[in-house]
mmCIF file of the N, C-alpha and C atoms, coordinates in Angstrom:
data_MODEL
# 
_entry.id   MODEL 
# 
loop_
_atom_site.group_PDB 
_atom_site.id 
_atom_site.type_symbol 
_atom_site.label_atom_id 
_atom_site.label_alt_id 
_atom_site.label_comp_id 
_atom_site.label_asym_id 
_atom_site.label_entity_id 
_atom_site.label_seq_id 
_atom_site.pdbx_PDB_ins_code 
_atom_site.Cartn_x 
_atom_site.Cartn_y 
_atom_site.Cartn_z 
_atom_site.occupancy 
_atom_site.B_iso_or_equiv 
_atom_site.pdbx_formal_charge 
_atom_site.auth_seq_id 
_atom_site.auth_comp_id 
_atom_site.auth_asym_id 
_atom_site.auth_atom_id 
_atom_site.pdbx_PDB_model_num 
ATOM 1   N N  . MET A 1 1  ? -15.160 131.014 51.176 1.00 0.00 ? 1  MET A N  1 
ATOM 2   C CA . MET A 1 1  ? -13.691 131.236 51.178 1.00 0.00 ? 1  MET A CA 1 
ATOM 3   C C  . MET A 1 1  ? -13.208 130.865 49.832 1.00 0.00 ? 1  MET A C  1 
ATOM 4   N N  . ALA A 1 2  ? -12.359 131.693 49.285 1.00 0.00 ? 2  ALA A N  1 
ATOM 5   C CA . ALA A 1 2  ? -11.820 131.467 47.910 1.00 0.00 ? 2  ALA A CA 1 
ATOM 6   C C  . ALA A 1 2  ? -10.659 130.463 47.968 1.00 0.00 ? 2  ALA A C  1 
ATOM 7   N N  . THR A 1 3  ? -10.692 129.645 46.951 1.00 0.00 ? 3  THR A N  1 
ATOM 8   C CA . THR A 1 3  ? -9.609  128.610 46.822 1.00 0.00 ? 3  THR A CA 1 
ATOM 9   C C  . THR A 1 3  ? -8.345  129.295 46.195 1.00 0.00 ? 3  THR A C  1 
ATOM 10  N N  . PRO A 1 4  ? -7.222  128.653 46.286 1.00 0.00 ? 4  PRO A N  1 
ATOM 11  C CA . PRO A 1 4  ? -6.023  129.254 45.681 1.00 0.00 ? 4  PRO A CA 1 
ATOM 12  C C  . PRO A 1 4  ? -6.148  129.477 44.165 1.00 0.00 ? 4  PRO A C  1 
ATOM 13  N N  . ILE A 1 5  ? -6.925  128.523 43.518 1.00 0.00 ? 5  ILE A N  1 
ATOM 14  C CA . ILE A 1 5  ? -7.068  128.691 42.072 1.00 0.00 ? 5  ILE A CA 1 
ATOM 15  C C  . ILE A 1 5  ? -7.949  129.900 41.824 1.00 0.00 ? 5  ILE A C  1 
ATOM 16  N N  . GLU A 1 6  ? -9.013  130.051 42.599 1.00 0.00 ? 6  GLU A N  1 
ATOM 17  C CA . GLU A 1 6  ? -9.917  131.239 42.328 1.00 0.00 ? 6  GLU A CA 1 
ATOM 18  C C  . GLU A 1 6  ? -9.186  132.513 42.575 1.00 0.00 ? 6  GLU A C  1 
ATOM 19  N N  . THR A 1 7  ? -8.311  132.611 43.598 1.00 0.00 ? 7  THR A N  1 
ATOM 20  C CA . THR A 1 7  ? -7.496  133.754 43.945 1.00 0.00 ? 7  THR A CA 1 
ATOM 21  C C  . THR A 1 7  ? -6.556  134.064 42.777 1.00 0.00 ? 7  THR A C  1 
ATOM 22  N N  . ALA A 1 8  ? -5.897  133.037 42.239 1.00 0.00 ? 8  ALA A N  1 
ATOM 23  C CA . ALA A 1 8  ? -4.976  133.241 41.148 1.00 0.00 ? 8  ALA A CA 1 
ATOM 24  C C  . ALA A 1 8  ? -5.673  133.687 39.910 1.00 0.00 ? 8  ALA A C  1 
ATOM 25  N N  . ILE A 1 9  ? -6.852  133.171 39.578 1.00 0.00 ? 9  ILE A N  1 
ATOM 26  C CA . ILE A 1 9  ? -7.587  133.598 38.416 1.00 0.00 ? 9  ILE A CA 1 
ATOM 27  C C  . ILE A 1 9  ? -8.001  135.061 38.589 1.00 0.00 ? 9  ILE A C  1 
ATOM 28  N N  . GLU A 1 10 ? -8.446  135.425 39.797 1.00 0.00 ? 10 GLU A N  1 
ATOM 29  C CA . GLU A 1 10 ? -8.945  136.766 40.034 1.00 0.00 ? 10 GLU A CA 1 
ATOM 30  C C  . GLU A 1 10 ? -7.729  137.775 39.895 1.00 0.00 ? 10 GLU A C  1 
ATOM 31  N N  . SER A 1 11 ? -6.596  137.409 40.484 1.00 0.00 ? 11 SER A N  1 
ATOM 32  C CA . SER A 1 11 ? -5.442  138.328 40.379 1.00 0.00 ? 11 SER A CA 1 
ATOM 33  C C  . SER A 1 11 ? -4.958  138.450 38.995 1.00 0.00 ? 11 SER A C  1 
ATOM 34  N N  . ASN A 1 12 ? -4.976  137.373 38.203 1.00 0.00 ? 12 ASN A N  1 
ATOM 35  C CA . ASN A 1 12 ? -4.590  137.417 36.797 1.00 0.00 ? 12 ASN A CA 1 
ATOM 36  C C  . ASN A 1 12 ? -5.459  138.243 35.964 1.00 0.00 ? 12 ASN A C  1 
ATOM 37  N N  . ALA A 1 13 ? -6.807  138.189 36.285 1.00 0.00 ? 13 ALA A N  1 
ATOM 38  C CA . ALA A 1 13 ? -7.792  138.988 35.555 1.00 0.00 ? 13 ALA A CA 1 
ATOM 39  C C  . ALA A 1 13 ? -7.581  140.493 35.855 1.00 0.00 ? 13 ALA A C  1 
ATOM 40  N N  . ILE A 1 14 ? -7.293  140.808 37.091 1.00 0.00 ? 14 ILE A N  1 
ATOM 41  C CA . ILE A 1 14 ? -7.086  142.208 37.512 1.00 0.00 ? 14 ILE A CA 1 
ATOM 42  C C  . ILE A 1 14 ? -5.815  142.762 36.875 1.00 0.00 ? 14 ILE A C  1 
ATOM 43  N N  . ASP A 1 15 ? -4.680  142.013 36.988 1.00 0.00 ? 15 ASP A N  1 
ATOM 44  C CA . ASP A 1 15 ? -3.396  142.497 36.475 1.00 0.00 ? 15 ASP A CA 1 
ATOM 45  C C  . ASP A 1 15 ? -3.417  142.540 34.946 1.00 0.00 ? 15 ASP A C  1 
ATOM 46  N N  . GLY A 1 16 ? -3.893  141.546 34.230 1.00 0.00 ? 16 GLY A N  1 
ATOM 47  C CA . GLY A 1 16 ? -4.014  141.547 32.837 1.00 0.00 ? 16 GLY A CA 1 
ATOM 48  C C  . GLY A 1 16 ? -2.691  141.360 32.138 1.00 0.00 ? 16 GLY A C  1 
ATOM 49  N N  . ILE A 1 17 ? -1.592  141.049 32.891 1.00 0.00 ? 17 ILE A N  1 
ATOM 50  C CA . ILE A 1 17 ? -0.346  140.823 32.340 1.00 0.00 ? 17 ILE A CA 1 
ATOM 51  C C  . ILE A 1 17 ? -0.193  139.375 31.918 1.00 0.00 ? 17 ILE A C  1 
ATOM 52  N N  . ALA A 1 18 ? 0.127   139.128 30.644 1.00 0.00 ? 18 ALA A N  1 
ATOM 53  C CA . ALA A 1 18 ? 0.223   137.747 30.216 1.00 0.00 ? 18 ALA A CA 1 
ATOM 54  C C  . ALA A 1 18 ? 1.692   137.313 30.033 1.00 0.00 ? 18 ALA A C  1 
ATOM 55  N N  . GLU A 1 19 ? 2.620   138.287 29.837 1.00 0.00 ? 19 GLU A N  1 
ATOM 56  C CA . GLU A 1 19 ? 3.994   137.906 29.637 1.00 0.00 ? 19 GLU A CA 1 
ATOM 57  C C  . GLU A 1 19 ? 4.911   139.014 30.138 1.00 0.00 ? 19 GLU A C  1 
ATOM 58  N N  . VAL A 1 20 ? 6.008   138.531 30.781 1.00 0.00 ? 20 VAL A N  1 
ATOM 59  C CA . VAL A 1 20 ? 6.946   139.457 31.406 1.00 0.00 ? 20 VAL A CA 1 
ATOM 60  C C  . VAL A 1 20 ? 8.388   139.069 31.001 1.00 0.00 ? 20 VAL A C  1 
ATOM 61  N N  . GLN A 1 21 ? 9.208   140.004 30.650 1.00 0.00 ? 21 GLN A N  1 
ATOM 62  C CA . GLN A 1 21 ? 10.568  139.620 30.271 1.00 0.00 ? 21 GLN A CA 1 
ATOM 63  C C  . GLN A 1 21 ? 11.496  140.576 31.112 1.00 0.00 ? 21 GLN A C  1 
ATOM 64  N N  . GLY A 1 22 ? 12.546  139.957 31.514 1.00 0.00 ? 22 GLY A N  1 
ATOM 65  C CA . GLY A 1 22 ? 13.646  140.712 32.327 1.00 0.00 ? 22 GLY A CA 1 
ATOM 66  C C  . GLY A 1 22 ? 14.945  140.126 32.118 1.00 0.00 ? 22 GLY A C  1 
ATOM 67  N N  . GLU A 1 23 ? 15.889  140.515 32.995 1.00 0.00 ? 23 GLU A N  1 
ATOM 68  C CA . GLU A 1 23 ? 17.305  140.029 32.899 1.00 0.00 ? 23 GLU A CA 1 
ATOM 69  C C  . GLU A 1 23 ? 17.326  138.538 33.213 1.00 0.00 ? 23 GLU A C  1 
ATOM 70  N N  . ALA A 1 24 ? 16.530  138.104 34.185 1.00 0.00 ? 24 ALA A N  1 
ATOM 71  C CA . ALA A 1 24 ? 16.558  136.679 34.603 1.00 0.00 ? 24 ALA A CA 1 
ATOM 72  C C  . ALA A 1 24 ? 15.918  135.765 33.570 1.00 0.00 ? 24 ALA A C  1 
ATOM 73  N N  . GLY A 1 25 ? 15.102  136.276 32.681 1.00 0.00 ? 25 GLY A N  1 
ATOM 74  C CA . GLY A 1 25 ? 14.416  135.428 31.718 1.00 0.00 ? 25 GLY A CA 1 
ATOM 75  C C  . GLY A 1 25 ? 13.054  135.920 31.346 1.00 0.00 ? 25 GLY A C  1 
ATOM 76  N N  . ARG A 1 26 ? 12.247  135.055 30.825 1.00 0.00 ? 26 ARG A N  1 
ATOM 77  C CA . ARG A 1 26 ? 10.944  135.429 30.350 1.00 0.00 ? 26 ARG A CA 1 
ATOM 78  C C  . ARG A 1 26 ? 9.901   134.507 31.036 1.00 0.00 ? 26 ARG A C  1 
ATOM 79  N N  . VAL A 1 27 ? 8.824   135.061 31.447 1.00 0.00 ? 27 VAL A N  1 
ATOM 80  C CA . VAL A 1 27 ? 7.745   134.298 32.095 1.00 0.00 ? 27 VAL A CA 1 
ATOM 81  C C  . VAL A 1 27 ? 6.441   134.580 31.349 1.00 0.00 ? 27 VAL A C  1 
ATOM 82  N N  . ARG A 1 28 ? 5.767   133.500 31.030 1.00 0.00 ? 28 ARG A N  1 
ATOM 83  C CA . ARG A 1 28 ? 4.464   133.661 30.341 1.00 0.00 ? 28 ARG A CA 1 
ATOM 84  C C  . ARG A 1 28 ? 3.455   132.804 31.068 1.00 0.00 ? 28 ARG A C  1 
ATOM 85  N N  . GLN A 1 29 ? 2.236   133.364 31.296 1.00 0.00 ? 29 GLN A N  1 
ATOM 86  C CA . GLN A 1 29 ? 1.222   132.585 32.000 1.00 0.00 ? 29 GLN A CA 1 
ATOM 87  C C  . GLN A 1 29 ? 0.141   132.152 31.000 1.00 0.00 ? 29 GLN A C  1 
ATOM 88  N N  . TYR A 1 30 ? -0.624  131.181 31.395 1.00 0.00 ? 30 TYR A N  1 
ATOM 89  C CA . TYR A 1 30 ? -1.763  130.708 30.568 1.00 0.00 ? 30 TYR A CA 1 
ATOM 90  C C  . TYR A 1 30 ? -2.806  131.829 30.423 1.00 0.00 ? 30 TYR A C  1 
ATOM 91  N N  . SER A 1 31 ? -3.528  131.762 29.317 1.00 0.00 ? 31 SER A N  1 
ATOM 92  C CA . SER A 1 31 ? -4.546  132.781 29.102 1.00 0.00 ? 31 SER A CA 1 
ATOM 93  C C  . SER A 1 31 ? -5.632  132.624 30.107 1.00 0.00 ? 31 SER A C  1 
ATOM 94  N N  . LEU A 1 32 ? -6.386  133.662 30.383 1.00 0.00 ? 32 LEU A N  1 
ATOM 95  C CA . LEU A 1 32 ? -7.439  133.722 31.397 1.00 0.00 ? 32 LEU A CA 1 
ATOM 96  C C  . LEU A 1 32 ? -8.470  132.652 31.030 1.00 0.00 ? 32 LEU A C  1 
ATOM 97  N N  . LYS A 1 33 ? -8.824  132.543 29.741 1.00 0.00 ? 33 LYS A N  1 
ATOM 98  C CA . LYS A 1 33 ? -9.811  131.524 29.325 1.00 0.00 ? 33 LYS A CA 1 
ATOM 99  C C  . LYS A 1 33 ? -9.322  130.100 29.677 1.00 0.00 ? 33 LYS A C  1 
ATOM 100 N N  . ASP A 1 34 ? -8.023  129.806 29.407 1.00 0.00 ? 34 ASP A N  1 
ATOM 101 C CA . ASP A 1 34 ? -7.516  128.433 29.776 1.00 0.00 ? 34 ASP A CA 1 
ATOM 102 C C  . ASP A 1 34 ? -7.471  128.174 31.220 1.00 0.00 ? 34 ASP A C  1 
ATOM 103 N N  . GLN A 1 35 ? -7.279  129.219 32.080 1.00 0.00 ? 35 GLN A N  1 
ATOM 104 C CA . GLN A 1 35 ? -7.284  129.094 33.503 1.00 0.00 ? 35 GLN A CA 1 
ATOM 105 C C  . GLN A 1 35 ? -8.745  128.771 33.975 1.00 0.00 ? 35 GLN A C  1 
ATOM 106 N N  . ILE A 1 36 ? -9.670  129.444 33.456 1.00 0.00 ? 36 ILE A N  1 
ATOM 107 C CA . ILE A 1 36 ? -11.102 129.254 33.813 1.00 0.00 ? 36 ILE A CA 1 
ATOM 108 C C  . ILE A 1 36 ? -11.521 127.850 33.455 1.00 0.00 ? 36 ILE A C  1 
ATOM 109 N N  . GLU A 1 37 ? -11.149 127.412 32.197 1.00 0.00 ? 37 GLU A N  1 
ATOM 110 C CA . GLU A 1 37 ? -11.497 126.049 31.794 1.00 0.00 ? 37 GLU A CA 1 
ATOM 111 C C  . GLU A 1 37 ? -10.833 124.975 32.700 1.00 0.00 ? 37 GLU A C  1 
ATOM 112 N N  . ALA A 1 38 ? -9.647  125.202 33.070 1.00 0.00 ? 38 ALA A N  1 
ATOM 113 C CA . ALA A 1 38 ? -8.915  124.282 33.983 1.00 0.00 ? 38 ALA A CA 1 
ATOM 114 C C  . ALA A 1 38 ? -9.637  124.248 35.385 1.00 0.00 ? 38 ALA A C  1 
ATOM 115 N N  . ASP A 1 39 ? -10.084 125.324 35.833 1.00 0.00 ? 39 ASP A N  1 
ATOM 116 C CA . ASP A 1 39 ? -10.834 125.385 37.122 1.00 0.00 ? 39 ASP A CA 1 
ATOM 117 C C  . ASP A 1 39 ? -12.118 124.647 36.977 1.00 0.00 ? 39 ASP A C  1 
ATOM 118 N N  . LYS A 1 40 ? -12.873 124.796 35.825 1.00 0.00 ? 40 LYS A N  1 
ATOM 119 C CA . LYS A 1 40 ? -14.059 124.105 35.675 1.00 0.00 ? 40 LYS A CA 1 
ATOM 120 C C  . LYS A 1 40 ? -13.830 122.556 35.640 1.00 0.00 ? 40 LYS A C  1 
ATOM 121 N N  . TYR A 1 41 ? -12.754 122.178 34.986 1.00 0.00 ? 41 TYR A N  1 
ATOM 122 C CA . TYR A 1 41 ? -12.431 120.811 34.803 1.00 0.00 ? 41 TYR A CA 1 
ATOM 123 C C  . TYR A 1 41 ? -12.164 120.199 36.168 1.00 0.00 ? 41 TYR A C  1 
ATOM 124 N N  . THR A 1 42 ? -11.304 120.859 37.043 1.00 0.00 ? 42 THR A N  1 
ATOM 125 C CA . THR A 1 42 ? -10.953 120.317 38.349 1.00 0.00 ? 42 THR A CA 1 
ATOM 126 C C  . THR A 1 42 ? -12.125 120.228 39.228 1.00 0.00 ? 42 THR A C  1 
ATOM 127 N N  . ARG A 1 43 ? -13.075 121.184 39.128 1.00 0.00 ? 43 ARG A N  1 
ATOM 128 C CA . ARG A 1 43 ? -14.270 121.181 39.918 1.00 0.00 ? 43 ARG A CA 1 
ATOM 129 C C  . ARG A 1 43 ? -15.175 120.007 39.515 1.00 0.00 ? 43 ARG A C  1 
ATOM 130 N N  . ALA A 1 44 ? -15.315 119.783 38.238 1.00 0.00 ? 44 ALA A N  1 
ATOM 131 C CA . ALA A 1 44 ? -16.107 118.663 37.791 1.00 0.00 ? 44 ALA A CA 1 
ATOM 132 C C  . ALA A 1 44 ? -15.528 117.321 38.145 1.00 0.00 ? 44 ALA A C  1 
ATOM 133 N N  . ALA A 1 45 ? -14.165 117.167 38.092 1.00 0.00 ? 45 ALA A N  1 
ATOM 134 C CA . ALA A 1 45 ? -13.520 115.939 38.475 1.00 0.00 ? 45 ALA A CA 1 
ATOM 135 C C  . ALA A 1 45 ? -13.687 115.668 39.948 1.00 0.00 ? 45 ALA A C  1 
ATOM 136 N N  . LYS A 1 46 ? -13.656 116.734 40.776 1.00 0.00 ? 46 LYS A N  1 
ATOM 137 C CA . LYS A 1 46 ? -13.936 116.518 42.198 1.00 0.00 ? 46 LYS A CA 1 
ATOM 138 C C  . LYS A 1 46 ? -15.342 116.205 42.542 1.00 0.00 ? 46 LYS A C  1 
ATOM 139 N N  . ALA A 1 47 ? -16.272 116.668 41.737 1.00 0.00 ? 47 ALA A N  1 
ATOM 140 C CA . ALA A 1 47 ? -17.707 116.486 41.989 1.00 0.00 ? 47 ALA A CA 1 
ATOM 141 C C  . ALA A 1 47 ? -18.070 115.044 41.744 1.00 0.00 ? 47 ALA A C  1 
ATOM 142 N N  . VAL A 1 48 ? -17.464 114.368 40.822 1.00 0.00 ? 48 VAL A N  1 
ATOM 143 C CA . VAL A 1 48 ? -17.782 112.999 40.499 1.00 0.00 ? 48 VAL A CA 1 
ATOM 144 C C  . VAL A 1 48 ? -16.490 112.203 40.633 1.00 0.00 ? 48 VAL A C  1 
ATOM 145 N N  . PRO A 1 49 ? -16.192 111.755 41.842 1.00 0.00 ? 49 PRO A N  1 
ATOM 146 C CA . PRO A 1 49 ? -14.947 111.001 42.078 1.00 0.00 ? 49 PRO A CA 1 
ATOM 147 C C  . PRO A 1 49 ? -14.944 109.574 41.478 1.00 0.00 ? 49 PRO A C  1 
ATOM 148 N N  . ASN A 1 50 ? -16.117 108.983 41.281 1.00 0.00 ? 50 ASN A N  1 
ATOM 149 C CA . ASN A 1 50 ? -16.144 107.605 40.647 1.00 0.00 ? 50 ASN A CA 1 
ATOM 150 C C  . ASN A 1 50 ? -17.203 107.764 39.503 1.00 0.00 ? 50 ASN A C  1 
ATOM 151 N N  . ALA A 1 51 ? -16.691 107.587 38.349 1.00 0.00 ? 51 ALA A N  1 
ATOM 152 C CA . ALA A 1 51 ? -17.557 107.700 37.110 1.00 0.00 ? 51 ALA A CA 1 
ATOM 153 C C  . ALA A 1 51 ? -18.646 106.645 37.069 1.00 0.00 ? 51 ALA A C  1 
ATOM 154 N N  . ASN A 1 52 ? -18.517 105.584 37.772 1.00 0.00 ? 52 ASN A N  1 
ATOM 155 C CA . ASN A 1 52 ? -19.515 104.518 37.642 1.00 0.00 ? 52 ASN A CA 1 
ATOM 156 C C  . ASN A 1 52 ? -20.715 104.773 38.618 1.00 0.00 ? 52 ASN A C  1 
ATOM 157 N N  . ARG A 1 53 ? -20.714 105.790 39.335 1.00 0.00 ? 53 ARG A N  1 
ATOM 158 C CA . ARG A 1 53 ? -21.810 106.016 40.330 1.00 0.00 ? 53 ARG A CA 1 
ATOM 159 C C  . ARG A 1 53 ? -22.876 106.972 39.854 1.00 0.00 ? 53 ARG A C  1 
ATOM 160 N N  . GLY A 1 54 ? -23.087 107.024 38.558 1.00 0.00 ? 54 GLY A N  1 
ATOM 161 C CA . GLY A 1 54 ? -24.198 107.851 38.005 1.00 0.00 ? 54 GLY A CA 1 
ATOM 162 C C  . GLY A 1 54 ? -25.443 107.223 38.228 1.00 0.00 ? 54 GLY A C  1 
ATOM 163 N N  . ILE A 1 55 ? -26.161 106.810 37.176 1.00 0.00 ? 55 ILE A N  1 
ATOM 164 C CA . ILE A 1 55 ? -27.514 106.188 37.267 1.00 0.00 ? 55 ILE A CA 1 
ATOM 165 C C  . ILE A 1 55 ? -27.270 104.652 37.281 1.00 0.00 ? 55 ILE A C  1 
ATOM 166 N N  . ARG A 1 56 ? -27.928 104.010 38.228 1.00 0.00 ? 56 ARG A N  1 
ATOM 167 C CA . ARG A 1 56 ? -27.806 102.528 38.305 1.00 0.00 ? 56 ARG A CA 1 
ATOM 168 C C  . ARG A 1 56 ? -29.168 101.925 38.119 1.00 0.00 ? 56 ARG A C  1 
ATOM 169 N N  . PHE A 1 57 ? -29.274 100.948 37.224 1.00 0.00 ? 57 PHE A N  1 
ATOM 170 C CA . PHE A 1 57 ? -30.517 100.265 36.969 1.00 0.00 ? 57 PHE A CA 1 
ATOM 171 C C  . PHE A 1 57 ? -30.394 98.919  37.601 1.00 0.00 ? 57 PHE A C  1 
ATOM 172 N N  . THR A 1 58 ? -31.462 98.557  38.256 1.00 0.00 ? 58 THR A N  1 
ATOM 173 C CA . THR A 1 58 ? -31.549 97.256  38.988 1.00 0.00 ? 58 THR A CA 1 
ATOM 174 C C  . THR A 1 58 ? -32.834 96.632  38.658 1.00 0.00 ? 58 THR A C  1 
ATOM 175 N N  . ARG A 1 59 ? -32.852 95.338  38.370 1.00 0.00 ? 59 ARG A N  1 
ATOM 176 C CA . ARG A 1 59 ? -34.084 94.614  38.081 1.00 0.00 ? 59 ARG A CA 1 
ATOM 177 C C  . ARG A 1 59 ? -34.400 93.768  39.362 1.00 0.00 ? 59 ARG A C  1 
ATOM 178 N N  . LEU A 1 60 ? -35.543 94.078  39.946 1.00 0.00 ? 60 LEU A N  1 
ATOM 179 C CA . LEU A 1 60 ? -35.959 93.384  41.159 1.00 0.00 ? 60 LEU A CA 1 
ATOM 180 C C  . LEU A 1 60 ? -36.975 92.345  40.744 1.00 0.00 ? 60 LEU A C  1 
ATOM 181 N N  . VAL A 1 61 ? -36.752 91.123  41.254 1.00 0.00 ? 61 VAL A N  1 
ATOM 182 C CA . VAL A 1 61 ? -37.716 90.017  41.019 1.00 0.00 ? 61 VAL A CA 1 
ATOM 183 C C  . VAL A 1 61 ? -38.125 89.530  42.356 1.00 0.00 ? 61 VAL A C  1 
ATOM 184 N N  . PRO A 1 62 ? -39.457 89.703  42.698 1.00 0.00 ? 62 PRO A N  1 
ATOM 185 C CA . PRO A 1 62 ? -39.919 89.229  44.007 1.00 0.00 ? 62 PRO A CA 1 
ATOM 186 C C  . PRO A 1 62 ? -39.898 87.730  44.049 1.00 0.00 ? 62 PRO A C  1 
ATOM 187 N N  . PRO A 1 63 ? -39.699 87.154  45.242 1.00 0.00 ? 63 PRO A N  1 
ATOM 188 C CA . PRO A 1 63 ? -39.682 85.691  45.309 1.00 0.00 ? 63 PRO A CA 1 
ATOM 189 C C  . PRO A 1 63 ? -41.097 85.107  45.006 1.00 0.00 ? 63 PRO A C  1 
ATOM 190 N N  . GLY A 1 64 ? -41.073 84.014  44.302 1.00 0.00 ? 64 GLY A N  1 
ATOM 191 C CA . GLY A 1 64 ? -42.297 83.284  43.941 1.00 0.00 ? 64 GLY A CA 1 
ATOM 192 C C  . GLY A 1 64 ? -42.976 83.823  42.778 1.00 0.00 ? 64 GLY A C  1 
ATOM 193 N N  . ALA A 1 65 ? -42.504 84.924  42.183 1.00 0.00 ? 65 ALA A N  1 
ATOM 194 C CA . ALA A 1 65 ? -43.166 85.529  40.968 1.00 0.00 ? 65 ALA A CA 1 
ATOM 195 C C  . ALA A 1 65 ? -42.684 84.816  39.689 1.00 0.00 ? 65 ALA A C  1 
ATOM 196 N N  . VAL A 1 66 ? -41.584 84.072  39.744 1.00 0.00 ? 66 VAL A N  1 
ATOM 197 C CA . VAL A 1 66 ? -41.100 83.422  38.599 1.00 0.00 ? 66 VAL A CA 1 
ATOM 198 C C  . VAL A 1 66 ? -41.812 82.143  38.416 1.00 0.00 ? 66 VAL A C  1 
ATOM 199 N N  . GLY A 1 67 ? -42.513 81.950  37.327 1.00 0.00 ? 67 GLY A N  1 
ATOM 200 C CA . GLY A 1 67 ? -43.361 80.802  37.011 1.00 0.00 ? 67 GLY A CA 1 
ATOM 201 C C  . GLY A 1 67 ? -42.633 79.979  35.988 1.00 0.00 ? 67 GLY A C  1 
ATOM 202 N N  . GLY A 1 68 ? -43.284 79.035  35.404 1.00 0.00 ? 68 GLY A N  1 
ATOM 203 C CA . GLY A 1 68 ? -42.731 78.206  34.437 1.00 0.00 ? 68 GLY A CA 1 
ATOM 204 C C  . GLY A 1 68 ? -42.825 76.736  34.678 1.00 0.00 ? 68 GLY A C  1 
ATOM 205 N N  . GLU A 1 69 ? -43.409 76.307  35.763 1.00 0.00 ? 69 GLU A N  1 
ATOM 206 C CA . GLU A 1 69 ? -43.616 74.974  36.084 1.00 0.00 ? 69 GLU A CA 1 
ATOM 207 C C  . GLU A 1 69 ? -45.020 74.462  35.828 1.00 0.00 ? 69 GLU A C  1 
# 
């Protein structure tokens, strides 16, 4: 199922209209490239909710293995 962002990007790609002007004013949308980059960014941000949860290194020391006496 397509998300609202995917639907908006698809409709903007099909329409191809970047700027419209009328009596009420002027409307300009972001370029298609910027919209795709924003979608990639939001997907990446959702994929990694906590930046600290990447690779974790842990040093395990079994009991009795520490010498020195």
